[in-house]
Each structure stands twice: as C-alpha cells, then as structure tokens.
N, C-alpha and C positions, 0 to 999 in steps of 0.2 A: 528580587534583581534590583540595584539603587537606582532611583530615580533619575530622570533627566534633571531635574532640579538640584540635587544634589551633586550629578557630573559639569555641571554647569558652574558651580558654587567652588572655592579656593574651599581644600580638604582641611585647610584649620577653621574655615567658619563654619559652625554647626549651627545649623537648619533646625532645631527642637521640634516642633511641629511634624517634618518630613522624617526626621531619624524617629520621633517614636509611631509612626506612621509605618513607616520601613519594619520596625520590631513587631509591632502589631500583623502584622502582614506576613513578613518575610523573613526570621529570626535568623535564619543562614545568612543571606543576602548583610542585615544589620549587623552582623558581628565581622564580617569582612569589613564592611563601611566604619564600624568603631575601629577595628586595628589598621585600616589605613590612616584615617585622622590621628590614631594615637602616632605612629608610625611617622607622619608626614610633620608633626608639630616640633615629635623626639627631632629631626633631620633640622630641623631651621635652630634649633638650640646650639650655643658655641659650644665647637668642636671637645672643649674639656668639661662638658658637661653632657655627653651622650653616652657615655657607658654607664654612670650614676641611674639617668633618668630610667635606660634598656633596663637596670637592675632593681630600679622600683617598680615599673612597671610589671616584671615579671611577678615581682612580690606580692602585686596588688593582684593578678593574676591569678595566683596560686590560690591566696585569701578570696577568690571570687568560687574557685573551682573547690573548695573546702566547705564553704558555708551550705548547709543545708536548704537557705532558703538564699529569695534578694534582699528580703529587708535583715537577714543573720548577717551578709558580705557587707551591705551597708553600714551596721553599725558597725561592724570589723574594720573599715577601712576607716568612719569618721572618727574613731578611737586612734587608728594609727593616725591621722593627720594629726588630732590634737598633743598627741605624746610627742611629737616630730615640734609641734609650736612650743607645749609648754611642759614638756614632760623632762628627764633628765638629759643630757646634753643635745636639749631641745634649741629653738632660735633665742625664747627666751634666754636661757641660762648660758646660751653662746655669746650673745651682745652682756649681758647681765658680768660675766668674763673677762668679756672685751674691755665693757667699760672701766671697770674695776683696778684693771693691771693699766700700769705705765706707759707699757709699750704694747698694749693688744696679745695677741697671743704669740709674740717672741719671747716674750718673759717666763712661758711656761717651760720652756725648752731647758734641760737639765744642763746644766755648767760641769764642764771640766776641766781640765786643766792639761796644755796641751807641751809636750817633754819630749827634745829632739832626744829620736834615736840613739844618737853616739853619748849623748848625756847619760842615757838611762845602761847602755850598755859598761859605762865606765865608772857609774856609780856601783854597778852590780860585780862587775869584778874586782871593785879593791874592797867593798863592802866582804866580799871571797876570801881576800887573802888576808 
C-alpha cells in the first residue's frame, strides 16, 4: 500500500527512499505508484506532447516486460535514450540539420510548381489536337 508520505506528496515529486522501500515491501503497490506518477507527469505535459509521451511510455513498458531481468531492461532503456540523443534522427542530428539549413526544417520540404487546373486542361487539350 502507498505510504502516507507518498499520498501527501505530489505525484510528480518522487521520494526515492520511500519508493525504494515500497518496491521492497509491496511490489504491486509500487507498480501502481509508478504508473500513477508517470500518468501524472504526462498529464502535466502540453496537450500536443501527450500522445507521443504515452507511446514512448508504452514502448518502455514493453522493453521492460521483454527483458529477462531488471539489469537487461536498464541496459536496453539506456541504449534507447542514447540513440534518441546521438543516433540517426536523434537530438544531435536534428540540431545539426536545423543549424546547417538556412531555414531550419522548412528547407527540407519538397518543392513543387503549382499549376492552375484550367491551364493544365487547356494545355492537355491543345497537345491532343
């Protein structure tokens, strides 16, 4: 069961020692507490980020479930974080690309010529004659 100290504190402020004790004495209550803290943190995020955060948390939870032990899960999650920072399309890569382009990400959009529909139809009709 969640301790009185944990109930009184905000779910976004983790008391590490109390959480560690709860994990040791009541793993099921700790898991519920962990999920509540994560959900409270996601709920405080801007609306535009919440779906991404929930998807990321789902992936983290799946990696934890698939890992043969807690240490393996920790190593896998560490690699995921490192890849999101230094891997392809990670933070460093994104910042480097934005810095190197004159208009940031906008310049990476494909360019196309916009043609009037009536001009396209007239052009097609005259070429078929």
